[in-house]
N, C-alpha and C positions, 0 to 999 in steps of 0.2 A: 528370678536371674537379677544380678547386681543391677541395678539402676541409679540414676543420680538428679540431681533437682538443678535447672537452668538458671535459679536464683533469681527469675525475673520474668515478664509475661512472655509469650510465645508470641514473636514479630513473624510472620512471613514475608518471603519474598518471591516473585515471577522472573525469572530472570532468559533471555532470548543468547543463540551462539554469539560469538562475537567475529564478525569476517573483518581482518587482517590485511585481506589480499587486495584491497583498494590502493594500499599504502607498502607494498613489496617495494623492498629496496629505495624509503622514501625517504627523506629526512622531514622527520615529521615534528622536531623542534631544535632549539642548541640551548645550552647553558653556558652562558659567555661564549667563550671562542668555540668550543665542543660543541659538535652537532652531534644527535642523537638519529641513527637511521633504523629503521625496523629493516630485518632481514630480508634477503631474496626467496621468497617462498617458492617450495616445487610443487610437485604434483603429491596431493595428500597435505598440503602443509597449509598454514595460516587461517584455519578454522579452529577456534578455541570453542570449550566448554558454553564458557560466559565470560564475563567482565572481567571477575575475579581471577579465573585462569588466564586471561588475557594479561591483566596489571601484574601479578606475585608468580602465578603458578601455584597457588597453593603452600607456597614454602616460603624459605630465606634466603639470602646470601649466605655459602657457607662462611664460618667465621661471625655470623650474626644472630645466628640461633640460639637458644638460651641453653643448650650445651656447651655450645662454646664461650659462650657469655660466664657462665659457671666456673668451667674451666680456666679460662684467662683469670679472671677475678681473685681465684682460690690460691692460682701461682701467685700474682699479684702480691698476696700478703702471702706469699712462703710456702704454699702448698706444693704438694709434687702433681704431676701432670695427671688425671685421668684419676683422681682420689674422689671425685666428688660429680656425680652424674645428677639427672633428673628426667624424668619423664613421666607420661601418663598410664597409669598400671591399666590391669584388666578389668577392673572393678569401677573406672573413670575417674580415677582423684590421683590429683601430681603425686609422686613420691619422691624424695632425695636420697641416695645411696651413697653411704661414704664407705669406701673398700681400704682406707687406709689415712695413716696422717692427724691422727688425732681427734679432738670434736671441734663442734661447730655450733653456735648458737642464732636462730632467727630474732632477730630483734622486735622491741613493739611497732606498729606500722599500722597505718589503714592501709594500703595498699596490699597486706598480706592476703585479704581477705579475696584480691583478684586471683591469687593462687588457692585458695581455700585452707590457709593457715589462721590461725588464732592471729585477730590485729595487737594483743594481747604479748604476742612473741610465744615463741617455743623452744625451748633447749635448758643447757646444753645437750646436745647428742655425739652418743659415741660410734665406731662405726658399727653398722650396719642400716637398714633403708627405716626412714620416717616416711611415714605417709599422710597426706592433709587430711584433718577429720570432715571437712566440708568441701562440697562440689566447687568447682571455680568456676569464674564469672566467663558467663558468653558475652561476645561483643567484641568493638573496638577495641585494645588496648591505648585507651588515653584517659587522663583524667579532664578531660576537658579543651575547648581549642584554648589555646598559647599554653597548654599543659603538656608536661612530656608523658611519656608511656609511663603506668605503675607499677613500681619494683619494690621488692624486698631487699633489706637490710640486712647482710649475712657475715656475722664476726666471726674469724678463726680466734679459738679460745688460745689457742698457742701464743699468737704474739698480739692479741688483741684489736688484730687488723679490720677492717670493716669494708664491703664493697657493694655494689647494688647490683640487684639480677633484674631484669635484664640492665646492662651497662648502657646499650641503646639505649637513645632518647626517645629515638623517632617512632610514632604510631607505628601498631602491628594489627594486623585486620582481624586476628583472633589470637588465643592462644594456642589454638591447634598449627597455625601457620606460624607463630615463635618455634612451636618447636623441629619444625620438618626444615630439611634442607635439598633445596632446588640441586636437582640432578643426582642424591644419594638414596632417595627412598625409594627406587624403583618399584613403581607401583603405578596403577592406571591416573592418577592423579600427578603424577610429576612426570610429564609430557611437555612442559614447556622452561624446561632449566635453562636452556639459552635462548628461546624465541620470546619471554615474555618481555612485556616493557620494562618492569624493574628489573631483569637482567639483562636487558641490552643497554639502561642507562646506567647501572652500576660499571658495567664495561668499559664505559666509554668515560664515567667521570669518579664514581669512587662507591665505594663499599656500605657508606653511611645512608642512602638512599629508598626509601620506600614509596611504593604506591597501592592505593587500594580502595576503598569503598565506606563511606560511613554508614553508622547502623540508619541511616534515613535516607541513603541512597545515593551519596554525593560525592565522586571522584576527587582524591587526594594524593598528595606528593610532601615527604617530607624529608629534609635534604640539610645539611650542615651550615651554619652561617657562612662559612668563607664558599661556599657555592651560590649559583646564580638559579634563580629559576627558571621554568621554561620559558624561551621567546619562541611561540608557534610560528612553524615556518610553512605548515601544511594547515588552513582554515577547516579544512573538512574534515580532518583528522582530530582537530581540535573539539570541535562542533560534536563531533561524534562520541567524547568525554564527557558533553556537559558544559564544556567551558565557553566564556566569550569573547576571549582574549583581555577585558577590563579587569581582572581579577588582581586583586594585590597580595601579595604574600605578607605574613603576620609572624612573628618571632615567638619562638618556642620555651622558655625558661630559660634564655639567655644562651642557648646554646646549638640553636637551630631555627629553620622556617619553613611554614606550611604554606600551599596554593591549595586553595580548595575553590573546587570549580562552583560557578553561581545557579546552576541548572542540574536538576537532579536527571543521571545518568542516562540516554538514551536505551531502550530494550531494558530497562532494568526497571522494576517496581518496587517499592516496600510501604504498603499501606501502615498507617498509624494502630491499626486495629489486627486482632488475631483470625484465623480462617474460622466463619460461620457454621460451615457444614463441610465435613470432609468424610466421602463416602467412597469405602473400598468397593470395587469390583472386579468379576472373571467375567468376561466374554467369551465366547466359543464361536469360531468360524468354520461351519458345515452346516448338513444338512442329515435329515433323516424322513424315513418312510414307513408305516407302517403298513406291513404283508397280510394278505388273505389268511394266516394261521394267528396272525393274534401278535406276533413278534414283531420286531424293526429291524430294519437294515439304516445303516448311518456314514455317512462319510467324514473326516473328521482334517479340517486343514490346521487347526491347534487352535489355543486359548491366548488371551491377551489379558492384562490386569491393566488397572488403574484406580484413579480417584475423579469422583464428582466433588466438585470444590465450589462455595457457595463463601463471596467473602463482599466486603464492603471498600470501598474505594473513596477517599477523600477528592473533597469537592473545594471549588470556588472559597466558600466561607467556614473552610475548617482550617487547620494547622498550617497544612500544605497542602496546594492542589494537586491531584495525579489522575484525573480523570483523562485527562487528551493524553500524559504519557500513556495510561493504559490502553486506549484507542489505537494510541501509534503503537505500540508494543504488537499488539494483533494484526494490523494493518501493512506494519513496513517491517517487524523483526521476525513474528513468530507467528507466519499462517499457520492456517490449517494444513496437518501434517508435519509440520517441522518441529526441530529440535525447541524443549523451550525446559527449564530447569524450577521445580519445586525447592526451594529453601521453607521446611518446616519450622524453621527456629534460625531466623538469619541472627548470625554472631556465634554461630558454630559451622563451620565450613565441611564438616566431613559428611561421609557422603552416609545413609540411612541403610540399615541393616535389621532383618526381618529375626527374630528367635529361632527359629526353625534354619537358619544360616549358620548361627553357633557350632563351633567343632573342637576338637584339640589344637586344631591349627589355626582355624578363625575364630580369636575371642570376642568376647562380647564387644569391647569396648578399645580402641587404639587410634592412632593419629589418622588413621584412613576412614573407618566406620563407627557410629555408634547405633547400638540396639535399643536405645531410651524408647520406654512405652512400647515396645515391638515394634517400632519401624516409623512411628509418630512422629520420630524428630530427624533432624537430618536431610540432607540434601539430594532428592530424586529424579534421575532423568528421565523428561519423557517428552511426549512428542503432544503437540495441540490435535486433540482428537476431531475426526470429521464428524461425529456428531454434537460438538461443541455450539450450543445456540450463538447467535450470531453476536460479534462485538458491538456493545451496546454499553450506556452510563447511565443507567435512568435515577432521577434525584424523588427523594422523598417531600414532594411538594415544591413549593416555590424556592425555599434557602437556599437549594444546591449545596448542600454543606455534606452530605452522604449520598451516594450510588451504590445501587447494588448492582451486583455482576455475578456470573456462574461461569464453568469451566468447565471441561470435562479433559481429562489427562489421562495418554496411555503409555506406560512404563516401555521406554526404548528398549532394545536389546542388549544393551550395555548398560541399563539403569539397575534397578533392584531385582 
């Protein structure tokens, strides 16, 4: 089946659910004179799949997604509405389709690699579909602190006009999130279209605001120069995101600012090393008995699937100390039997898809699923299996650099 490469080492994450109900109908921060208040959560509301679901709902505000940016930039250079579109195809490569209106060229730029296009540029391209020859990069769309999002420069050949894609300079969680429009996807990941923090913040203040988590596990927000940084009015909410209140915003490329939490987000760990062991298992719940004639009688309640994983947690003498965050994850946010999400490749927030689940209706890749490596990439909704060993972080020797841990994860009914 088709497959792609992630362009970088696979970095996993474990994320608990995010329970926002303690801040229902609460003013959690202000931006200048504007209050940002979380919704009043009704029955069955306010508990999000994880912190990404809460922060940005796995999507972008309508008008800030890649297709809207492409259409806006194209029209700004004299093109017609809807003449260019961009998407992930069923082989997991970015493609741009021109339905009419002349030719375009992707100009040379190092940022093209983020989308899988040659850094030397590509074109001119006439009407039709061009497909990136390389995989798109996983991870937070940014060229580093104080830098804006990577963007391709596209020229409309008929006029020589040039625009950037994306035009939005703010950091974006990953390319999948850049494609998706909250409230328009109508799938199982599009449930926080108006309740996510980004949606609430944008509704109160403006459309260029972004919220997300960096590739090493810190919550951030980016916003225009004329906007204010969050002024926390709820200390408990601030603490839940990993902020201390002492952070200072930093300018981004002369067009915006970012505010970055000082501490890793509670309930989320992103170790610096990949999984050491990942063993899939199937376990049957039931019983059987041998009869006197040698046959068997049995009763089956059902089977459940999961992974047994082993991994290394960064300690105090490593680049980032996560061992206390792991123990807190297990003791406070994801106890035995409770939901937890395994991100098998942080930087691609799609759900994992197994090869046998691919059909004529469900492609191998789209902006909801990835079947890369037959299910060993993408995000898996799990529970902490009661068979998991106790939460501990034993170090190899006195230097406390790396602690080894293991966990048994059972797939949730709404997981793989």
